[in-house]
N, C-alpha and C positions, 0 to 999 in steps of 0.2 A: 558821421561821415560828412566831411566838408564838401561843398560844391566843387571845389578844385580837385577833389579826389575822384570824381565821377568820370568814367571813361566813356566819351560820347559814341564810340564805335560799338559798344556792347549794349547800348540802350535800344529798346524796341522803338520802332517808328510807326506812327499811324498816318503819316503823311505820304500818300501813294507816290508822288514824284520823287521822294527821297530814296526810293528803291533803285533808281537809275543813277548811279554815281557818275557816269560819264556819258557823253554824247554817243559814243560807240555802242554802249549797252542799250540805249534807247533805240538807236537806229537798227540794231540787230533784231529788235522785235517788230518795228514798224515796217521795214522794207520787205521782209518775206510776206507779211500780210498784204501789202500792196500788190506784190507779184501774184499771189494766190487769187486775190479778188480780180485782178486783171485777166488772169487765165480763165477764170469762171465766166467773166463777161465776154471774153473772146469766144468761148464755147457757145454761150447763149446767142451771141450775135451771128456766129457762123451757122448755127442751127436755124435761126430766124431767116438769114439770107438764103440758105438752101431751101427752106420751105417756100419762100417767096419765089424762087426760081422755078420750083416744081409746080407751083400754083399760078404762074404767070400766064399760062395758056396762050403763048404766042404774042401777048401784048408787050410791045417794045418799051412802053413806059414803066410797067411793073418789072420787067426784066432789068432795066437800067437802075431802078430803085434797089432791087436785090443786089445788083453788082456793086452799087455804091455802099450798101450795108456791109458787104464782105470786104470791100476795099478799106473802109474807115475802121472796121474792126481790126484788120491786120495792121493798119497804120497806128492805131492806138496801142496795140500790144508791142509793136516795134518801139514806140516811144517809151513805154514802161521799161523794156529791156535796156534801151539806151540810158535811161535815167539810172538804172541799176549799175550799169557799167561805169557811168560817170561818177556815181557815188563811190564805187570802189577805187577809181583812179584818184579822186579827191581825198579819200581816206588814206591812201598810200602816200600821197604827197604831204598831207598834214600830219601823218603819223597816228591817226585815229584808228584803233582796232575795231573793224566791223566784221564780226564772224558771221558770214552769210553762207 
């Protein structure tokens, strides 16, 4: 068999990035992971902020710290969702299929 007769699409690949033929296939794996990690961080920060509020014991400084924790957790999650929406919009504009 000559080298010219080898079909490169049927050869096994051991180079991991070669499994992702398009940007869309790579993003379809990365973006849901980012959203899941963001949701878990949101849950952890909300629980932390709630615990700080419960244990503030009327101390305004601790209460403000807990309020800031909740505010920044929510802001971070909103940013993740906005990034997801922007990625979908850019994907539609450029024609990249991102099955999310």
